[in-house]
Structures are given as C-alpha cells and as structure tokens.
C-alpha positions in Angstrom: 189.2 73.4 102.2 190.8 75.1 105.2 189.8 74.2 108.7 188.3 77.7 109.1 186.2 77.2 105.9 185.0 73.8 107.1 184.0 75.3 110.5 182.1 78.1 108.7 180.3 75.6 106.5 179.5 73.4 109.5 178.0 76.4 111.4 176.0 77.4 108.4 174.5 73.9 108.1 173.8 73.9 111.8 172.0 77.2 111.6 169.9 76.0 108.6 169.0 72.7 110.3 168.3 74.5 113.5 166.0 77.0 111.8 163.9 74.2 110.4 163.7 72.5 113.8 162.9 75.9 115.4 160.0 76.5 113.1 158.6 73.0 113.7 159.0 73.1 117.4 157.7 76.7 117.8 154.7 75.9 115.6 153.7 72.9 117.7 154.1 74.9 121.0 152.4 78.0 119.8 149.2 76.1 119.1 148.7 75.7 122.8 148.8 79.5 123.6 146.4 82.2 122.4 148.1 84.2 119.6 148.0 87.4 121.6 149.6 85.7 124.6 152.3 84.2 122.4 152.9 87.7 120.8 153.1 89.3 124.3 155.8 86.8 125.4 157.8 87.5 122.2 157.6 91.2 122.8 158.7 90.9 126.4 161.7 88.7 125.6 162.8 90.8 122.6 162.5 94.1 124.6 164.4 92.8 127.6 167.3 91.6 125.4 167.4 95.0 123.6 167.3 96.9 127.0 170.0 94.7 128.7 172.2 93.9 125.7 172.2 90.2 126.7 172.9 88.1 123.6 170.2 85.5 123.8 167.4 83.9 125.8 165.6 80.6 125.6 162.1 80.5 127.0 159.8 77.6 127.8 156.2 78.0 129.2 154.1 75.5 131.0 150.4 76.0 131.1 147.7 73.6 132.4 150.6 71.3 133.3 151.9 70.9 129.8 154.6 72.5 127.7 152.7 75.2 125.8 155.4 77.4 124.3 159.1 77.1 123.5 161.2 79.7 121.7 164.7 81.1 121.6 165.7 84.8 120.9 168.8 86.6 119.9 172.3 85.1 119.2 173.7 82.1 120.9 177.2 83.0 119.5 178.4 86.5 118.5 181.4 85.9 116.2 180.3 84.6 113.8 176.7 85.2 114.8 174.7 82.1 115.3 170.9 82.5 116.1 169.7 80.9 119.4 167.6 77.8 118.9 165.2 76.1 121.3 167.2 72.8 121.4 170.4 74.5 122.5 171.6 73.7 126.1 172.3 76.6 128.5 173.9 76.3 131.9 171.2 76.6 134.5 173.5 77.4 137.4 172.1 77.2 140.9 168.8 75.9 139.6 170.8 72.7 139.8 170.5 72.8 143.6 166.9 71.6 143.6 168.0 68.5 141.7 170.6 67.8 144.5 167.9 68.4 147.1 165.6 65.9 145.3 168.4 63.3 145.4 168.7 63.8 149.2 164.9 63.5 149.6 164.8 60.3 147.6 167.6 58.8 149.8 165.6 59.9 152.9 162.5 58.1 151.5 164.7 55.0 151.3 165.9 55.3 154.9 169.5 55.9 153.8 169.6 59.2 155.6 167.3 61.8 157.4 166.9 65.5 156.9 167.6 65.8 160.6 170.8 63.7 160.5 173.9 65.6 161.6 176.5 66.2 159.0 178.8 64.2 161.2 177.1 61.0 160.2 178.8 61.2 156.8 181.5 63.9 157.2 182.6 64.0 160.8 185.7 66.2 160.2 183.8 69.3 159.1 183.3 72.3 161.5 180.6 71.6 164.1 179.5 68.7 162.0 177.6 67.2 165.0 175.5 70.4 165.2 174.7 71.1 161.6 171.9 69.0 160.0 171.3 68.0 156.4 168.1 70.1 156.4 170.2 73.2 157.3 172.6 72.5 154.4 169.7 72.4 151.9 168.1 75.5 153.4 171.2 77.6 153.7 170.9 77.9 157.4 174.1 75.9 158.3 176.6 78.7 158.8 179.2 77.2 156.3 180.9 80.0 154.4 180.1 80.4 150.7 183.1 79.5 148.5 181.9 81.5 145.5 179.9 84.7 146.3 181.4 86.6 143.4 179.7 87.3 140.1 182.9 86.5 138.1 185.5 83.8 138.2 188.4 84.5 140.5 191.8 83.3 139.2 192.0 80.4 141.6 188.7 79.0 140.2 190.2 78.5 136.7 192.2 75.6 138.1 190.6 72.1 138.7 189.5 71.2 142.2 187.8 68.3 144.0 184.8 68.4 146.3 187.1 67.3 149.2 189.4 70.2 148.5 186.5 72.7 148.6 185.4 71.2 152.0 188.9 71.3 153.3 189.2 75.0 152.5 185.7 76.3 153.3 183.9 73.7 155.5 186.6 73.3 158.1 186.9 77.0 159.0 184.7 78.6 161.7 181.0 79.0 160.8 179.7 82.4 159.8 177.0 82.0 162.4 175.5 79.4 164.7 173.5 76.7 162.9 169.9 77.6 162.4 170.2 81.2 163.5 170.5 83.0 160.2 169.9 82.5 156.5 172.9 83.0 154.2 173.2 81.6 150.7 176.2 79.3 150.4 177.3 77.1 147.5 179.4 75.2 150.1 176.2 73.8 151.6 175.4 72.0 148.3 178.9 70.6 147.8 178.5 69.0 151.2 175.1 67.8 150.3 176.4 66.3 147.1 179.1 64.4 148.9 176.5 63.1 151.3 174.3 62.0 148.5 177.1 60.1 146.9 178.1 58.4 150.2 174.5 57.4 151.0 173.7 56.2 147.4 177.0 54.6 146.7 177.2 56.1 143.2 178.2 59.5 141.6 175.6 62.2 142.0 175.1 62.6 138.2 174.7 58.9 137.7 172.0 58.9 140.5 170.2 61.9 138.9 170.3 60.3 135.5 168.7 57.1 136.7 166.3 58.5 139.2 165.4 62.0 137.8 166.3 62.6 134.2 165.3 59.2 132.7 161.9 59.1 134.5 161.1 62.7 133.4 162.4 62.0 129.8 165.0 64.8 130.2 167.1 63.6 127.3 169.5 66.5 126.7 171.1 67.3 130.1 174.8 68.1 130.2 177.3 68.1 133.1 179.3 71.3 132.6 181.4 70.6 135.7 183.5 68.4 133.4 183.9 70.5 130.2 182.4 73.4 128.2 179.2 73.1 126.3 179.6 71.9 122.7 180.0 73.8 119.5 176.3 73.6 118.7 175.3 75.2 122.1 175.6 78.8 123.1 178.8 80.5 124.2 178.7 82.2 127.6 179.4 85.9 127.7 180.4 88.6 130.2 180.6 92.4 130.1 182.9 94.9 131.6 180.5 97.7 132.7 178.7 98.8 129.5 181.2 97.3 127.1 180.6 94.7 124.4 179.9 91.0 125.2 183.1 89.1 125.6 183.6 85.3 125.9 183.4 84.3 129.6 186.1 82.1 131.1 185.1 78.5 132.0 185.4 77.5 135.7 188.0 74.8 136.4 186.7 71.2 136.6 185.1 70.4 139.9 184.0 73.8 141.1 180.3 73.4 140.2 179.7 70.0 141.7 176.2 69.6 143.1 175.7 73.4 143.3 175.5 74.5 139.6 176.7 71.8 137.3 173.7 71.2 135.0 173.0 72.5 131.5 169.9 71.8 129.4 167.5 73.4 126.9 164.6 75.4 128.4 162.2 72.7 127.3 164.0 70.1 129.4 163.8 72.4 132.5 160.1 72.7 131.8 159.8 68.9 132.0 161.3 69.2 135.5 158.8 71.9 136.3 155.9 69.6 135.2 157.4 66.9 137.5 157.2 69.3 140.4 153.6 70.2 139.5 152.5 66.6 139.2 154.7 65.5 142.2 156.0 62.8 139.8 159.2 61.7 141.6 158.7 62.0 145.4 156.0 61.2 147.9 153.7 64.0 148.7 155.2 64.4 152.2 158.7 64.8 150.6 157.4 67.5 148.2 155.9 69.2 151.2 159.3 69.2 152.9 160.9 70.5 149.7 158.4 73.4 149.3 157.8 74.5 152.9 159.6 77.6 154.1 162.3 76.7 156.7 162.2 78.8 159.8 165.1 79.9 162.0 165.4 78.9 165.7 163.8 82.2 166.7 160.8 81.5 164.5 161.6 84.0 161.7 160.9 82.8 158.2 163.6 82.6 155.5 161.5 82.5 152.4 163.5 79.5 151.4 162.7 75.8 151.5 165.0 73.0 150.2 166.7 74.3 147.0 163.7 76.6 146.3 162.7 80.2 147.1 159.1 80.1 148.3 156.6 83.0 148.3 153.2 84.2 147.2 152.6 86.4 144.2 149.2 87.9 143.8 147.7 85.2 145.9 149.5 82.4 144.0 151.9 80.0 145.6 155.3 80.5 143.9 158.4 78.3 143.8 161.4 80.0 142.2 165.2 79.8 141.8 167.6 81.7 139.7 171.0 80.6 138.6 174.4 81.9 137.5 177.7 80.4 136.4 180.4 82.0 134.3 178.7 83.2 131.1 175.1 82.2 131.9 172.2 83.3 134.1 168.7 81.7 134.4 165.4 82.0 136.3 162.8 79.3 136.8 159.4 80.1 138.3 156.7 77.4 139.1 153.1 78.0 140.3 152.3 74.4 141.3 148.7 75.1 142.3 148.0 76.9 139.0 149.9 74.3 136.9 151.9 77.1 135.4 155.7 77.6 135.0 158.2 79.7 133.0 161.8 78.8 132.5 164.2 81.4 131.0 167.9 80.8 130.2 170.3 83.4 129.0 174.0 83.4 127.9 175.5 86.3 129.9 176.5 86.4 133.5 175.9 89.2 136.1 172.7 90.1 134.2 169.1 90.4 135.1 167.5 89.6 131.8 166.4 86.1 132.7 164.7 87.3 135.8 163.1 90.2 134.1 161.7 88.0 131.3 160.3 85.4 133.7 158.7 87.9 136.0 157.1 89.8 133.2 155.7 86.6 131.6 154.4 85.1 134.8 151.5 87.5 135.4 150.2 86.9 131.8 150.1 83.2 132.5 148.4 83.6 135.8 145.8 85.9 134.4 145.0 83.3 131.8 144.8 80.5 134.4 142.4 82.4 136.6 139.5 84.0 134.7 138.4 85.9 137.9 141.8 87.5 138.2 141.8 88.4 134.6 138.4 90.1 134.8 139.4 92.0 137.9 142.6 93.2 136.2 140.5 94.4 133.3 138.3 96.3 135.7 141.2 97.9 137.6 142.7 99.0 134.3 139.3 100.5 133.2 139.1 102.5 136.4 142.7 103.7 135.9 141.8 104.9 132.3 138.8 106.7 133.7 140.8 108.4 136.4 143.2 109.6 133.7 140.2 111.5 132.3 138.9 112.7 135.6 136.0 110.1 135.7 135.0 107.2 137.9 132.1 104.8 138.0 130.8 105.5 141.5 128.7 102.4 141.5 131.9 100.4 141.9 132.8 102.2 145.1 131.9 102.1 148.8 130.6 105.2 150.6 134.0 105.8 152.0 135.7 105.6 148.6 133.1 107.8 147.1 133.9 110.4 149.7 137.6 110.1 149.0 137.1 110.7 145.2 136.0 114.4 145.6 135.9 116.7 142.6 139.3 118.0 143.6 140.7 114.4 143.8 139.4 113.6 140.3 141.0 116.8 138.9 144.3 115.9 140.5 144.1 112.3 139.2 143.4 113.6 135.6 146.0 116.3 135.6 148.8 114.0 136.9 147.9 110.7 135.3 146.4 111.8 131.9 149.7 113.1 130.4 151.4 109.7 131.0 149.4 108.2 128.2 148.9 104.4 127.7 150.8 102.1 130.1 153.4 99.8 128.7 152.8 97.3 131.4 150.0 96.8 133.9 150.4 93.8 136.3 149.1 92.6 139.6 152.0 92.2 142.2 150.3 90.9 145.4 147.1 89.8 147.0 146.4 89.3 150.7 143.7 89.6 153.3 143.5 92.5 155.7 140.7 94.0 157.8 138.0 91.8 156.3 139.0 93.0 152.8 141.4 91.9 150.0 144.5 94.1 149.6 145.5 94.1 146.0 148.6 95.8 144.5 149.4 96.5 140.9 152.4 97.9 139.0 151.8 100.3 136.2 154.8 101.0 134.0 155.1 103.9 131.5 158.1 104.9 129.4 159.4 107.4 131.9 158.1 106.2 135.2 156.4 103.4 137.2 153.5 103.7 139.5 152.0 101.5 142.2 148.2 101.0 142.8 147.0 100.0 146.3 143.4 98.7 146.4 141.2 97.4 149.1 138.2 95.4 147.8 135.2 94.4 149.8 133.8 90.8 149.8 130.9 92.1 147.6 133.4 93.4 145.0 133.1 97.1 145.7 136.3 99.2 146.1 137.0 100.7 149.5 140.3 102.2 148.3 142.0 102.9 144.9 145.2 104.8 145.5 148.0 105.6 143.0 151.5 106.5 144.1 154.9 106.8 142.4 157.3 103.9 142.6 160.8 104.5 143.9 162.4 102.6 141.1 161.4 102.2 137.5 162.1 98.4 137.6 
C-alpha cells in the first residue's frame, strides 16, 4: 500500500470514528436545549458559512452555567474534504490573552507582583518602563506599538523568533502615545505580560497555565500552536485572496504567538473556560472584578476594555467578549456572566467575520431563553410590527402621546412601506437603557433585501410611548 493510500484510509477511519463521536456528543448536548432553539442555532451557523464561504465552524453553547450544545459544521479540511467534528482543536487566537491576564492576576493574589507595578520592576530596559504599569499592558493603554496589526502573515513572521527579540524590536522604540492617554490594541503588550508572568512565577507560561488553569477546569485538549501546527486530525487553516477559493494559510514562525495568541482547543474546552468565568472558579471575587471592569484613561474616558476582555452591555445584559485571529483561523467568545450564558465559535479561515456573525446571532436567542420577561416583550414587539405591516395597532398598548403619533396617515404609511417586505428573517433586541424615566429599547429587523431598526420607549407600566421604525445604514 502506498503512503498516499495509507493516508487516505487513515482519514476515512478518522472521519468514521469522528462521525460516531459527533453523533453521541451532539445527542447528549442537544437534550439540554429546546429543539426549536437547537434548530435555530444550526440554521444560523449553516447560513453564515454559506454566505461567507468559510470552510467550517465549531460552536459550543453554555446555558444555565452548563454546556448545553456542541456542534461542528462544514469541512475542517478541503482536499480531501474532511467534515468538522466537535472534538477538533481550532486556534483561538487573541482569546488566549484572557488566559495570560488570569496568570497575572493569580500572581498578584500571591503577592508576586501588582497590577500597578511599573514594567521596570521586571523589564527595566524597555521604553519608559518606569512609567508603564502592568495594568496598562493588559488593558492596551501602554503605548507600546503592536508588532502584528496585519490580517496576514508578513514574510518576516515566517521565521522563528523569541520573546526577547520581539521586545527588542517593538518595545524599545518610542511609545505611540503617553501611557494611559489612549487605547490601542497591541499584541506587544501581551508578549511583555507573558515574560513578566514567567519571571514572577519562575516557570514557562504554558506550564503555569496547565497547572493553574487547564487542569482545575478539566480542559484536557489544549494545544500550544506557538510551537508547531495542529495535528492531522485537527482542521487546516485557510485564507482567501479577495473572493477566490480557500487556500492553505501559512503557519507563523515559532515564537510569534507567545502569550498573545498561542492556544488552540475544541469549542467545548473554551466553553469550560467560560463556565469558570461565570462561576468565578479560579480567582478571588476582587480579582474577577479587576478583570471585568472597564479601564479608564487618564482623562476619565472609558475604553470598553478591561483586562483581556471587551466589556459592554447588550440589551441590558452585561457582556464579556473577545475575538481572535491567527493565520488560518478566527474565533469569537461571548459570555454573559450574570445570565450564566456563553457562546464560543471557532472557524478555520482568517480575515473573516463568520465567527463573530454566528456568535452574535446566537446570543440573543440564548438571552431570550434565560429571561422570560424579555422573551415575552420581544413577542409583543414583533406582534406590533406585524400589525403595523397591515396598517393596524392595538391602541390599548400605547400612551396618549403614542396614540396621537399613530394617526390614520401614519398607519397607511407603515402598511404601504413595511407590508411588502414580508416576514423578517431575523428579529433581535440590540440594546436596553434608561432614559427620561422610561426604558429605551432597540431592535434589529432583517429582511432579505434590507435591515431596519426599531426604537422604542416603554413606560414603567408597560405602555409604549414610542414605536418608530427606520432604515439601517448597513444590512449587517
């Protein structure tokens, strides 16, 4: 038998075995989600992959603080085609940064460093090291220039490098801005943080993470892709030139991903990390508060970034998020800690938005399920919209002001402009906040040809003071 034949037989056996495992794993997970919700997630993932042409996606959903759904879609490898399976490891890219931040916070709890320590305590030769703090590294407010802002691999990055060399080349040049005065994403910050973690702990960063993070959370299938490619039973990473076909992406040289994007794992393993965040399983509550609190600049402006995490509010729900990209892979991870909900999406193409699209389309479905009040309100908002498409509205739901707004002319215009659009493909809440003693609610309504925004003001008694519909500038 030729080597090629052996390889083909091996792949076939892997596909068969993986199919069995996939069926078992999916069946167990699907039992924790309502069939219609599971079906909606499948449709979202499959549609986004069709629309973007990204080869595959692996999705894990956390609901009520437990892994509730795990499934993979598309092809992990294109030639020959190998279906994606849930147990396959994908590179998570910059989602790795929150693991480095956790290592720093653990060392701070032990008194081996402080978030407000100057970098000079560990690396005195770096630019303005006595002025930049560890906190500013983790929050991207240091001013150190990013060594890899591109969405492709420059030729010099195909060669191996050391962390010290990266610091020599990028952390000893003038800062891009004074420390704490701006926010600017920089992978260099996390290489510095990784070196500090190793100096403070006295061991390699990955060894520290294995002992203190992966083992306690039972994350048993984590790979360090800073040292080598993923294995033959994992996905291949792809890239595209414009709208051309997927092509194998090059692998970064050894050392370039250290502490900033070096981890790979199945979506299920990333979901275990999310559950650890939700349960505050590894750090003290005060440390998690540090990790999840927006860092402000010296002038008081917010950055919407904490320590390795984007922080925001979506439809009234506190949201922690980070995306990731390395050569051949993109990812997105969203956690709603107060709702005990999370969604992790990993894909095998770089410079693509599929992971983010899938995660952000799934999230509202999970939040609606976790909050019966929000689900009931969404149903009512949709019902009002359907009525307006037919020139009708239940005036008992409106305040006197809103009733005056919805004149006969208004209802005719709503019907003539909205009715022809038909049934929406997507209808989700996008924000919630207080204003003027009322609740301001926004929704996105997507049709095949266009997308609309709905702006609502709701009174404390539940009546609607405003229900306005307007075109959205982008269909995204």
